[in-house]
VEXKEKE-522964 format. One record per residue (C-alpha): residue number from 1; residue in three letters; x, y, z. Coordinates in steps of 0.001 Angstrom, whole numbers, padded with zeros to 6 digits. Last residue first. Example, Ala and Ser with C-alpha at 12.3 -4.5 7.8 and 13.67 -1.06 7.14 Angstrom:
<rs>
(2 'SER' (013670 -001060 007140))
(1 'ALA' (012300 -004500 007800))
</rs>
This chain:
<rs>
(586 'UNK' (-000070 -023939 001182))
(585 'UNK' (002613 -026765 001682))
(584 'UNK' (004528 -025006 004433))
(583 'UNK' (001268 -024450 006383))
(582 'UNK' (000356 -028091 006140))
(581 'UNK' (003740 -029133 007551))
(580 'UNK' (003532 -026638 010390))
(579 'UNK' (000020 -027817 011380))
(578 'UNK' (001101 -031463 011263))
(577 'UNK' (004159 -030687 013354))
(576 'UNK' (002091 -028758 015832))
(575 'UNK' (-000205 -031652 016494))
(574 'UNK' (001478 -033187 019542))
(573 'UNK' (002411 -029821 021053))
(572 'UNK' (-001062 -028556 020320))
(571 'UNK' (-002390 -031472 022375))
(570 'UNK' (-000819 -030052 025572))
(569 'UNK' (-002119 -026575 024632))
(568 'UNK' (-005650 -028053 024119))
(567 'UNK' (-005492 -029864 027415))
(566 'UNK' (-004629 -026640 029193))
(565 'UNK' (-007526 -024829 027521))
(564 'UNK' (-009914 -027591 028476))
(563 'UNK' (-008799 -027101 032062))
(562 'UNK' (-009345 -023355 031786))
(561 'UNK' (-012832 -023835 030233))
(560 'UNK' (-013859 -025715 033436))
(559 'UNK' (-014147 -022211 034994))
(558 'UNK' (-012982 -021097 038341))
(557 'UNK' (-009524 -020345 036986))
(556 'UNK' (-011121 -018186 034290))
(555 'UNK' (-012725 -015954 036892))
(554 'UNK' (-009423 -015579 038667))
(553 'UNK' (-007817 -014337 035498))
(552 'UNK' (-005482 -016496 033461))
(551 'UNK' (-001788 -015560 032878))
(550 'UNK' (-000256 -017561 035823))
(549 'UNK' (-002712 -020423 035003))
(548 'UNK' (-001392 -020601 031477))
(547 'UNK' (002186 -020746 032602))
(546 'UNK' (001411 -023367 035170))
(545 'UNK' (-000384 -025451 032515))
(544 'UNK' (002776 -025409 030374))
(543 'UNK' (004886 -027218 032937))
(542 'UNK' (004576 -030604 031238))
(541 'UNK' (005621 -029134 027945))
(540 'UNK' (004038 -026637 025603))
(539 'UNK' (006816 -024067 026029))
(538 'UNK' (008724 -025042 022906))
(537 'UNK' (005451 -025183 020815))
(536 'UNK' (005336 -021404 021100))
(535 'UNK' (002568 -019701 023079))
(534 'UNK' (001028 -016334 021760))
(533 'UNK' (-001053 -014134 024071))
(532 'UNK' (-003346 -011429 022727))
(531 'UNK' (-004952 -009205 025372))
(530 'UNK' (-008649 -008154 025140))
(529 'UNK' (-009517 -009815 028450))
(528 'UNK' (-008046 -013063 027213))
(527 'UNK' (-007272 -013798 023594))
(526 'UNK' (-005412 -017015 022654))
(525 'UNK' (-002780 -017774 020077))
(524 'UNK' (-001064 -021162 019501))
(523 'UNK' (002349 -021930 018134))
(522 'UNK' (004258 -024371 016089))
(521 'UNK' (008021 -023851 015691))
(520 'UNK' (009179 -023938 012078))
(519 'UNK' (011156 -027049 011117))
(518 'UNK' (014615 -026717 009744))
(517 'UNK' (015954 -029701 007839))
(516 'UNK' (019264 -031016 009105))
(515 'UNK' (019508 -033456 006258))
(514 'UNK' (020279 -036271 008767))
(513 'UNK' (017384 -035188 010968))
(512 'UNK' (014775 -035134 008197))
(511 'UNK' (016075 -038424 006870))
(510 'UNK' (015837 -039926 010395))
(509 'UNK' (012137 -038953 010453))
(508 'UNK' (011660 -040423 007009))
(507 'UNK' (013265 -043750 008106))
(506 'UNK' (011111 -043771 011252))
(505 'UNK' (007876 -043505 009253))
(504 'UNK' (009161 -046308 006999))
(503 'UNK' (009672 -048484 010009))
(502 'UNK' (006388 -047562 011547))
(501 'UNK' (004132 -048542 008710))
(500 'UNK' (001048 -048588 010802))
(499 'UNK' (-001347 -046901 008376))
(498 'UNK' (-001408 -043533 010239))
(497 'UNK' (002360 -043834 010878))
(496 'UNK' (003127 -044037 007105))
(495 'UNK' (000883 -040920 006512))
(494 'UNK' (002588 -039192 009388))
(493 'UNK' (006057 -039727 007790))
(492 'UNK' (004772 -038447 004413))
(491 'UNK' (003342 -035304 006203))
(490 'UNK' (006635 -034671 007984))
(489 'UNK' (008472 -035291 004750))
(488 'UNK' (006594 -032671 002787))
(487 'UNK' (006679 -030174 005583))
(486 'UNK' (010529 -030436 005848))
(485 'UNK' (010889 -029186 002257))
(484 'UNK' (010669 -031239 -000919))
(483 'UNK' (010081 -028408 -003404))
(482 'UNK' (013011 -029235 -005645))
(481 'UNK' (010513 -029715 -008497))
(480 'UNK' (011825 -033232 -009096))
(479 'UNK' (011524 -033799 -005292))
(478 'UNK' (007929 -032602 -005398))
(477 'UNK' (007138 -035152 -008161))
(476 'UNK' (008715 -037934 -006060))
(475 'UNK' (006661 -036764 -003046))
(474 'UNK' (003478 -037095 -005151))
(473 'UNK' (004243 -040682 -006148))
(472 'UNK' (004907 -041560 -002492))
(471 'UNK' (001601 -040011 -001451))
(470 'UNK' (-000208 -041864 -004242))
(469 'UNK' (001117 -045251 -002956))
(468 'UNK' (000342 -044383 000670))
(467 'UNK' (-003280 -043314 000306))
(466 'UNK' (-004441 -042647 003840))
(465 'UNK' (-007554 -040776 002659))
(464 'UNK' (-006878 -037550 004678))
(463 'UNK' (-003115 -037903 004380))
(462 'UNK' (-003435 -038391 000596))
(461 'UNK' (-005527 -035246 000480))
(460 'UNK' (-002720 -033309 002029))
(459 'UNK' (-000414 -034736 -000714))
(458 'UNK' (-002787 -033601 -003368))
(457 'UNK' (-002674 -030066 -001972))
(456 'UNK' (001174 -030239 -001990))
(455 'UNK' (001170 -031338 -005604))
(454 'UNK' (-000968 -028237 -006477))
(453 'UNK' (001300 -025866 -004511))
(452 'UNK' (004455 -027418 -006019))
(451 'UNK' (003265 -026709 -009569))
(450 'UNK' (001061 -028766 -011937))
(449 'UNK' (002119 -028338 -015574))
(448 'UNK' (-000144 -025801 -017361))
(447 'UNK' (-003302 -025807 -019490))
(446 'UNK' (-005045 -028107 -016951))
(445 'UNK' (-007673 -030352 -018485))
(444 'UNK' (-010251 -031165 -015924))
(443 'UNK' (-010776 -027552 -014907))
(442 'UNK' (-011896 -026485 -018396))
(441 'UNK' (-012851 -022847 -018083))
(440 'UNK' (-015654 -021002 -019805))
(439 'UNK' (-016714 -019158 -016706))
(438 'UNK' (-020415 -020180 -016819))
(437 'UNK' (-020131 -023618 -018467))
(436 'UNK' (-016891 -024885 -016980))
(435 'UNK' (-017760 -023624 -013556))
(434 'UNK' (-021227 -025038 -013795))
(433 'UNK' (-019738 -028513 -014152))
(432 'UNK' (-017734 -028063 -010845))
(431 'UNK' (-020850 -026698 -009209))
(430 'UNK' (-022622 -029927 -010088))
(429 'UNK' (-019588 -031846 -008765))
(428 'UNK' (-019697 -029997 -005547))
(427 'UNK' (-023456 -030648 -005110))
(426 'UNK' (-022794 -034359 -005405))
(425 'UNK' (-019779 -034251 -003019))
(424 'UNK' (-021280 -032233 -000206))
(423 'UNK' (-018730 -033150 002432))
(422 'UNK' (-019272 -029875 004356))
(421 'UNK' (-015658 -028735 004061))
(420 'UNK' (-015467 -029676 000358))
(419 'UNK' (-018836 -028180 -000452))
(418 'UNK' (-017808 -024807 001035))
(417 'UNK' (-014517 -024884 -000769))
(416 'UNK' (-016510 -025576 -004065))
(415 'UNK' (-018668 -022638 -003279))
(414 'UNK' (-015675 -020383 -002688))
(413 'UNK' (-014004 -021643 -005954))
(412 'UNK' (-017157 -020836 -007748))
(411 'UNK' (-017201 -017345 -006289))
(410 'UNK' (-013509 -016980 -007356))
(409 'UNK' (-014243 -017789 -010922))
(408 'UNK' (-016591 -014930 -011328))
(407 'UNK' (-020374 -014523 -011006))
(406 'UNK' (-022332 -011375 -011888))
(405 'UNK' (-025030 -010460 -009269))
(404 'UNK' (-028440 -011203 -010641))
(403 'UNK' (-030304 -011181 -007348))
(402 'UNK' (-031502 -014702 -007928))
(401 'UNK' (-027856 -015797 -008568))
(400 'UNK' (-026855 -014432 -005203))
(399 'UNK' (-029778 -016174 -003503))
(398 'UNK' (-028604 -019483 -004999))
(397 'UNK' (-025069 -018837 -003701))
(396 'UNK' (-026497 -018205 -000197))
(395 'UNK' (-028499 -021372 -000451))
(394 'UNK' (-025312 -023230 -001266))
(393 'UNK' (-023685 -021734 001794))
(392 'UNK' (-026661 -022648 003944))
(391 'UNK' (-026233 -026236 002793))
(390 'UNK' (-022590 -026177 003596))
(389 'UNK' (-022914 -024915 007152))
(388 'UNK' (-019806 -026618 008616))
(387 'UNK' (-017800 -023475 009658))
(386 'UNK' (-015545 -023730 006712))
(385 'UNK' (-018543 -023617 004450))
(384 'UNK' (-020417 -020736 006204))
(383 'UNK' (-017277 -018672 005936))
(382 'UNK' (-016645 -019520 002271))
(381 'UNK' (-020295 -018570 001392))
(380 'UNK' (-020233 -015367 003403))
(379 'UNK' (-016879 -014224 002109))
(378 'UNK' (-017916 -015014 -001450))
(377 'UNK' (-021184 -013240 -001147))
(376 'UNK' (-019545 -010083 000085))
(375 'UNK' (-016945 -010359 -002736))
(374 'UNK' (-019695 -010688 -005343))
(373 'UNK' (-021393 -007525 -004240))
(372 'UNK' (-023919 -006659 -001667))
(371 'UNK' (-025979 -003454 -001162))
(370 'UNK' (-028195 -002424 001767))
(369 'UNK' (-026162 -004751 004120))
(368 'UNK' (-028371 -005944 006962))
(367 'UNK' (-028351 -009564 005891))
(366 'UNK' (-024544 -009723 005847))
(365 'UNK' (-023932 -007879 009035))
(364 'UNK' (-026368 -010046 011020))
(363 'UNK' (-024969 -013222 009380))
(362 'UNK' (-021477 -012384 010497))
(361 'UNK' (-022806 -011611 014060))
(360 'UNK' (-024498 -014973 014111))
(359 'UNK' (-021516 -016707 012697))
(358 'UNK' (-019114 -015792 015488))
(357 'UNK' (-016415 -018352 014792))
(356 'UNK' (-013467 -015957 014754))
(355 'UNK' (-012963 -016481 011030))
(354 'UNK' (-016644 -015724 010357))
(353 'UNK' (-016589 -012680 012539))
(352 'UNK' (-013504 -011350 010834))
(351 'UNK' (-014921 -012021 007305))
(350 'UNK' (-018103 -010174 008171))
(349 'UNK' (-016041 -007221 009430))
(348 'UNK' (-014086 -007184 006289))
(347 'UNK' (-017280 -007313 004163))
(346 'UNK' (-018901 -004519 006160))
(345 'UNK' (-015624 -002442 005834))
(344 'UNK' (-015701 -002859 002081))
(343 'UNK' (-019462 -002252 001684))
(342 'UNK' (-019206 001045 003587))
(341 'UNK' (-018973 001673 007317))
(340 'UNK' (-018049 005357 007505))
(339 'UNK' (-016586 006267 010953))
(338 'UNK' (-019409 007558 013130))
(337 'UNK' (-017303 007636 016266))
(336 'UNK' (-019748 005370 018113))
(335 'UNK' (-020287 003049 015181))
(334 'UNK' (-016519 002739 014436))
(333 'UNK' (-015782 002047 018110))
(332 'UNK' (-018384 -000679 018264))
(331 'UNK' (-016847 -002437 015332))
(330 'UNK' (-013294 -001957 016819))
(329 'UNK' (-014515 -003411 020131))
(328 'UNK' (-016043 -006338 018386))
(327 'UNK' (-012790 -007094 016596))
(326 'UNK' (-010936 -006787 019874))
(325 'UNK' (-013236 -009336 021532))
(324 'UNK' (-013000 -011780 018520))
(323 'UNK' (-009276 -011915 018360))
(322 'UNK' (-008973 -014890 015952))
(321 'UNK' (-005425 -013753 015340))
(320 'UNK' (-005738 -013535 011579))
(319 'UNK' (-009218 -012025 011703))
(318 'UNK' (-008135 -009509 014374))
(317 'UNK' (-005332 -008403 012147))
(316 'UNK' (-007673 -007948 009253))
(315 'UNK' (-009954 -005791 011400))
(314 'UNK' (-006943 -003637 012299))
(313 'UNK' (-005875 -003217 008713))
(312 'UNK' (-009453 -002305 007626))
(311 'UNK' (-009588 000234 010319))
(310 'UNK' (-006244 001757 009321))
(309 'UNK' (-007297 001975 005683))
(308 'UNK' (-010734 003482 006383))
(307 'UNK' (-009375 006293 008509))
(306 'UNK' (-008546 006300 012211))
(305 'UNK' (-008817 009484 014297))
(304 'UNK' (-005425 010247 015923))
(303 'UNK' (-005902 010956 019673))
(302 'UNK' (-002455 009645 020648))
(301 'UNK' (-004028 006713 022465))
(300 'UNK' (-005859 005879 019241))
(299 'UNK' (-002644 005640 017263))
(298 'UNK' (-000969 003596 019875))
(297 'UNK' (-003880 001178 019921))
(296 'UNK' (-003680 000775 016170))
(295 'UNK' (000137 000281 016340))
(294 'UNK' (-000455 -002575 018823))
(293 'UNK' (-003096 -004118 016554))
(292 'UNK' (-000718 -004161 013618))
(291 'UNK' (002096 -005525 015689))
(290 'UNK' (-000110 -008446 016706))
(289 'UNK' (-001192 -008970 013053))
(288 'UNK' (002398 -009241 011708))
(287 'UNK' (001977 -011599 008700))
(286 'UNK' (002635 -009330 005821))
(285 'UNK' (-000796 -007703 005121))
(284 'UNK' (-001541 -006828 008725))
(283 'UNK' (001875 -005291 009262))
(282 'UNK' (001569 -003231 006082))
(281 'UNK' (-001931 -002171 006918))
(280 'UNK' (-000955 -000882 010372))
(279 'UNK' (002221 000837 009046))
(278 'UNK' (000480 002606 006134))
(277 'UNK' (-002438 003507 008299))
(276 'UNK' (-000222 005169 010895))
(275 'UNK' (001477 007372 008275))
(274 'UNK' (-001885 008176 006676))
(273 'UNK' (-003331 009203 010018))
(272 'UNK' (-000573 011846 010388))
(271 'UNK' (002979 011667 011692))
(270 'UNK' (005456 014343 012563))
(269 'UNK' (009321 014325 012860))
(268 'UNK' (009384 010859 011294))
(267 'UNK' (012264 008808 012616))
(266 'UNK' (010053 006203 014142))
(265 'UNK' (008290 005625 010836))
(264 'UNK' (011711 005412 009083))
(263 'UNK' (012734 002607 011439))
(262 'UNK' (009303 000821 011112))
(261 'UNK' (009516 000890 007364))
(260 'UNK' (013058 -000543 007422))
(259 'UNK' (011926 -003368 009760))
(258 'UNK' (008702 -003901 007795))
(257 'UNK' (010311 -004640 004459))
(256 'UNK' (007142 -006445 003420))
(255 'UNK' (006919 -005411 -000226))
(254 'UNK' (004229 -002720 000352))
(253 'UNK' (005728 -001651 003687))
(252 'UNK' (009009 -000508 002173))
(251 'UNK' (007341 001612 -000589))
(250 'UNK' (004799 002840 001953))
(249 'UNK' (007530 004170 004277))
(248 'UNK' (009123 006000 001351))
(247 'UNK' (005735 007531 000194))
(246 'UNK' (004742 008433 003795))
(245 'UNK' (007991 010391 004305))
(244 'UNK' (007496 012146 000981))
(243 'UNK' (003838 013080 001849))
(242 'UNK' (004882 014337 005323))
(241 'UNK' (007312 016767 003854))
(240 'UNK' (011039 016353 003095))
(239 'UNK' (013073 019336 001996))
(238 'UNK' (016394 019056 -000012))
(237 'UNK' (015486 015523 -001042))
(236 'UNK' (018760 013545 -001546))
(235 'UNK' (017824 010911 001083))
(234 'UNK' (014500 010197 -000619))
(233 'UNK' (016043 009975 -004031))
(232 'UNK' (018641 007370 -002786))
(231 'UNK' (015821 005541 -000987))
(230 'UNK' (013872 005152 -004121))
(229 'UNK' (016919 004133 -006104))
(228 'UNK' (017584 001415 -003650))
(227 'UNK' (013884 000501 -003191))
(226 'UNK' (013476 -000552 -006724))
(225 'UNK' (010011 -002178 -006598))
(224 'UNK' (009013 -001087 -010067))
(223 'UNK' (005707 000676 -009318))
(222 'UNK' (005738 001069 -005506))
(221 'UNK' (009365 002100 -004725))
(220 'UNK' (010764 003510 -007975))
(219 'UNK' (007573 005298 -009053))
(218 'UNK' (006570 006329 -005561))
(217 'UNK' (009964 007905 -005027))
(216 'UNK' (009643 009628 -008366))
(215 'UNK' (006189 011102 -007518))
(214 'UNK' (007473 012129 -004103))
(213 'UNK' (010361 014120 -005574))
(212 'UNK' (008061 015970 -007992))
(211 'UNK' (005605 016660 -005137))
(210 'UNK' (008378 018100 -002982))
(209 'UNK' (009147 020724 -005572))
(208 'UNK' (011392 020710 -008720))
(207 'UNK' (012405 023390 -011067))
(206 'UNK' (014489 023286 -014247))
(205 'UNK' (013188 019759 -015011))
(204 'UNK' (015633 017917 -017162))
(203 'UNK' (016519 015314 -014505))
(202 'UNK' (012875 014664 -013692))
(201 'UNK' (012111 014265 -017414))
(200 'UNK' (014757 011665 -017892))
(199 'UNK' (013667 009857 -014609))
(198 'UNK' (010069 009716 -015854))
(197 'UNK' (011103 008412 -019272))
(196 'UNK' (013093 005653 -017600))
(195 'UNK' (010241 004951 -015085))
(194 'UNK' (007872 003994 -017909))
(193 'UNK' (005381 002104 -015789))
(192 'UNK' (002254 003821 -017188))
(191 'UNK' (001538 005385 -013844))
(190 'UNK' (005109 006543 -013559))
(189 'UNK' (005017 008202 -016871))
(188 'UNK' (001710 009879 -016188))
(187 'UNK' (002887 011111 -012753))
(186 'UNK' (005963 012683 -014376))
(185 'UNK' (003774 014308 -016989))
(184 'UNK' (001475 015661 -014276))
(183 'UNK' (004493 016933 -012339))
(182 'UNK' (005770 018750 -015432))
(181 'UNK' (002410 020475 -015992))
(180 'UNK' (002199 021401 -012389))
(179 'UNK' (005656 022997 -012646))
(178 'UNK' (004439 025268 -015514))
(177 'UNK' (003688 024944 -019223))
(176 'UNK' (002293 027924 -021023))
(175 'UNK' (003814 027575 -024483))
(174 'UNK' (002008 024254 -025187))
(173 'UNK' (002825 021965 -028113))
(172 'UNK' (005210 019770 -026110))
(171 'UNK' (002813 019196 -023303))
(170 'UNK' (-000230 018544 -025547))
(169 'UNK' (001705 016120 -027743))
(168 'UNK' (003302 014440 -024718))
(167 'UNK' (-000192 013788 -023233))
(166 'UNK' (-001442 012515 -026552))
(165 'UNK' (001445 009986 -026610))
(164 'UNK' (000885 009216 -022891))
(163 'UNK' (-002571 007856 -023498))
(162 'UNK' (-003003 005920 -020189))
(161 'UNK' (-006349 007387 -019309))
(160 'UNK' (-004821 009067 -016295))
(159 'UNK' (-002075 010608 -018420))
(158 'UNK' (-004632 011889 -021065))
(157 'UNK' (-006778 013505 -018445))
(156 'UNK' (-003910 015113 -016541))
(155 'UNK' (-002329 016470 -019644))
(154 'UNK' (-005719 017910 -020746))
(153 'UNK' (-006399 019483 -017364))
(152 'UNK' (-002920 020909 -017233))
(151 'UNK' (-003611 022579 -020634))
(150 'UNK' (-006918 023943 -019293))
(149 'UNK' (-005255 025471 -016227))
(148 'UNK' (-002396 026856 -018414))
(147 'UNK' (-004752 028659 -020704))
(146 'UNK' (-003114 028997 -024180))
(145 'UNK' (-005147 026125 -025714))
(144 'UNK' (-008421 027835 -024683))
(143 'UNK' (-009439 029092 -028163))
(142 'UNK' (-013074 027902 -028356))
(141 'UNK' (-012402 025367 -031130))
(140 'UNK' (-009274 023999 -029389))
(139 'UNK' (-011045 023540 -026131))
(138 'UNK' (-014059 021973 -027807))
(137 'UNK' (-011847 019423 -029552))
(136 'UNK' (-010246 018620 -026257))
(135 'UNK' (-013730 018007 -024865))
(134 'UNK' (-014322 015482 -027601))
(133 'UNK' (-010929 013884 -026824))
(132 'UNK' (-011920 013531 -023136))
(131 'UNK' (-015250 011922 -023994))
(130 'UNK' (-013384 009242 -026026))
(129 'UNK' (-010698 008835 -023320))
(128 'UNK' (-013379 008272 -020653))
(127 'UNK' (-011183 006623 -017907))
(126 'UNK' (-014103 007749 -015696))
(125 'UNK' (-011773 009624 -013399))
(124 'UNK' (-009944 011068 -016453))
(123 'UNK' (-013224 012292 -017898))
(122 'UNK' (-014135 013902 -014677))
(121 'UNK' (-010707 015608 -014532))
(120 'UNK' (-011402 016978 -018095))
(119 'UNK' (-014742 018335 -016912))
(118 'UNK' (-013069 019926 -013919))
(117 'UNK' (-010360 021615 -016094))
(116 'UNK' (-012959 022665 -018788))
(115 'UNK' (-015338 024679 -016707))
(114 'UNK' (-013014 027121 -014983))
(113 'UNK' (-011341 028152 -018263))
(112 'UNK' (-014730 029187 -019623))
(111 'UNK' (-017971 027651 -021127))
(110 'UNK' (-020735 030270 -021374))
(109 'UNK' (-024209 028690 -021231))
(108 'UNK' (-025689 027606 -024578))
(107 'UNK' (-028468 025475 -022941))
(106 'UNK' (-027355 022320 -024687))
(105 'UNK' (-023698 023153 -023847))
(104 'UNK' (-024476 023615 -020202))
(103 'UNK' (-026484 020400 -020110))
(102 'UNK' (-023654 018431 -021559))
(101 'UNK' (-021339 019815 -018817))
(100 'UNK' (-024051 018947 -016169))
(99 'UNK' (-024043 015372 -017460))
(98 'UNK' (-020272 015243 -017391))
(97 'UNK' (-020295 016156 -013706))
(96 'UNK' (-022986 013462 -013042))
(95 'UNK' (-020705 010890 -014527))
(94 'UNK' (-017780 012225 -012360))
(93 'UNK' (-019515 011066 -009114))
(92 'UNK' (-016497 010835 -006841))
(91 'UNK' (-017423 013757 -004620))
(90 'UNK' (-014717 015994 -006046))
(89 'UNK' (-015996 015629 -009592))
(88 'UNK' (-019584 016121 -008565))
(87 'UNK' (-018643 019330 -006729))
(86 'UNK' (-016637 020714 -009495))
(85 'UNK' (-019439 020127 -012083))
(84 'UNK' (-021925 021715 -009601))
(83 'UNK' (-019834 024763 -009012))
(82 'UNK' (-019249 025251 -012749))
(81 'UNK' (-023032 025083 -013447))
(80 'UNK' (-023535 027755 -010646))
(79 'UNK' (-020833 029967 -012259))
(78 'UNK' (-022348 029504 -015723))
(77 'UNK' (-025731 030848 -014575))
(76 'UNK' (-028798 029223 -013127))
(75 'UNK' (-032070 030365 -014786))
(74 'UNK' (-034431 030195 -011798))
(73 'UNK' (-032767 028416 -008960))
(72 'UNK' (-034813 025593 -007436))
(71 'UNK' (-033114 022865 -009312))
(70 'UNK' (-029663 024142 -008016))
(69 'UNK' (-030856 023994 -004293))
(68 'UNK' (-031929 020398 -004711))
(67 'UNK' (-028648 019615 -006471))
(66 'UNK' (-026652 021167 -003665))
(65 'UNK' (-028638 019166 -001043))
(64 'UNK' (-027743 015941 -002842))
(63 'UNK' (-024257 017100 -003568))
(62 'UNK' (-023319 017554 000096))
(61 'UNK' (-019663 018432 000036))
(60 'UNK' (-018594 019875 003460))
(59 'UNK' (-015458 017947 004165))
(58 'UNK' (-014381 017878 000499))
(57 'UNK' (-014579 021631 000377))
(56 'UNK' (-016219 023398 -002597))
(55 'UNK' (-019733 021998 -003335))
(54 'UNK' (-022084 023093 -000530))
(53 'UNK' (-020086 026396 -000016))
(52 'UNK' (-020236 027208 -003673))
(51 'UNK' (-023952 026613 -003814))
(50 'UNK' (-024397 028933 -000877))
(49 'UNK' (-022343 031622 -002708))
(48 'UNK' (-024273 031090 -005945))
(47 'UNK' (-027612 031426 -004205))
(46 'UNK' (-026391 034798 -002502))
(45 'UNK' (-025336 036105 -005937))
(44 'UNK' (-028564 035042 -007652))
(43 'UNK' (-030656 037104 -005035))
(42 'UNK' (-033979 035352 -004409))
(41 'UNK' (-032286 033439 -001620))
(40 'UNK' (-032159 036552 000528))
(39 'UNK' (-035833 036274 001718))
(38 'UNK' (-034748 036582 005351))
(37 'UNK' (-036488 033236 006145))
(36 'UNK' (-034673 031535 003236))
(35 'UNK' (-031339 032936 004147))
(34 'UNK' (-031804 031788 007786))
(33 'UNK' (-032503 028227 006588))
(32 'UNK' (-029396 028190 004429))
(31 'UNK' (-027435 029422 007402))
(30 'UNK' (-028649 026415 009431))
(29 'UNK' (-027741 024100 006546))
(28 'UNK' (-024226 025582 006271))
(27 'UNK' (-023738 025113 010106))
(26 'UNK' (-024867 021477 009962))
(25 'UNK' (-022418 020797 007093))
(24 'UNK' (-019541 021771 009309))
(23 'UNK' (-016589 024234 009079))
(22 'UNK' (-018476 027413 008193))
(21 'UNK' (-016308 030555 007792))
(20 'UNK' (-017575 031397 004328))
(19 'UNK' (-021160 030936 005373))
(18 'UNK' (-020565 033141 008460))
(17 'UNK' (-019502 035981 006216))
(16 'UNK' (-022524 035346 004032))
(15 'UNK' (-024818 035471 007044))
(14 'UNK' (-023207 038769 008176))
(13 'UNK' (-024504 040529 005116))
(12 'UNK' (-021717 042683 003441))
(11 'UNK' (-022052 040864 000085))
(10 'UNK' (-025854 041325 000359))
(9 'UNK' (-025417 045049 000000))
(8 'UNK' (-023222 044656 -003097))
(7 'UNK' (-025694 042115 -004513))
(6 'UNK' (-028617 044549 -003993))
(5 'UNK' (-026550 047337 -005662))
(4 'UNK' (-025843 045068 -008680))
(3 'UNK' (-029484 044016 -009050))
(2 'UNK' (-030569 047726 -009147))
(1 'UNK' (-027879 048539 -011612))
</rs>
């Protein structure tokens, strides 16, 4: 009774009221300090409430601090264990959640209907079907089969692990199913690609909410690429929330239907950061980098804080455009606004700096990374190679091997690319032999017939080495594959011209004209004062330098770089056909 009365008094303590209202981790830590100085931490109820605050909300989760607190508690109870399991599940450390569950069982703590849903969620996140089945056995043994939260936990675990037969068994055998149960089954069918079963269940559901509709839209739009049915469902929705709008826009953006995505985006009654991120990433992924950067600027001007996806899309856009100044600005903005810069963002920034030619900044990021993976090394190796630092690329590969990072076929391809650009033939052949040994592939004996991309690569090599006979043979193969587009004939004509076979070069040009083959217009992109300007080949005529001078700043006009720029644009008109031909062959 004494402990109970103390807890009742502490329940009214203003510090606990402040704890429940806290919106930032700094506030929680300050309250923790006050609880220690007022000697309230000896009360298990107060400790449990502090632990709950540290583990409950995603924005406040601080599991390192929570575990320190937990380890100082004398005889933590089931509620405290449950809080830790929930916190680790929400903070993407499900293995730790399972460890706490095992510890609860070992110490004979009471396992209840709050324990199992989070443990099952942890199993699903780990794709731990074996562990999940063991927990299922515990659920049956302890009599929780009639608890709807536990049932939903089982359905969610089996669905996430891809065992839909077991999910159906749990669903059909339960008498306490609710709308959440049905939505979990819908999501499981969609995730496994069985859109027919999902549609059947959707039609039979006595009740549907906005989540049910959004799952089906995602299924048709993102899983099977059936935008017609996805749009029919979207238009039939009785109530559309932001999630459903984002799902439909994402379905369009994922397959490159950016006009439809942009139209829906403009019609949205309200947008959040996910809406902006979908559009920015979609434009960046489908060849619209300028539009991606424009959307990123609009988002910032409206006061929307970027997330990881929007930042990655903007960085990718800068990489494609060679927009070094804008890429630097985004990097600085992330640091100033404390946006999380994890290994994915660091790798994207490194790739951007490499493609923009700023090797020192790329190196600085690479060597400051606390943790590197095979993708980070691949970006560094390829970037060094294409910028002419082949020897350094090979040393980087050696460093990766010393660190024991597992190699894949893509890293070997990256090293071969570096050797190719740097002319390191002997080293390239050595890597070529390593590829067969380490990845157990046989590059010399292709298991499939060469496709148009491989023949096109060989044709590009013929241009480099002026091998007319092989070039003609390659073109014949491309004709057989019906892949003889204008780029093929432009390259063949240029190969003839390179070796002085002017009559044959003229014949090929006449062939292109007679067949009315369409040639894409060449273009160049420049960045001045943070603005991106694109010039088409059509404008690269004798008056082009006036257009450049009209755009250039006064400081640029005083610089010799402006004259170099004008020469580059004039030359771009001469080389645009080669660039267009090579792009069409890639």
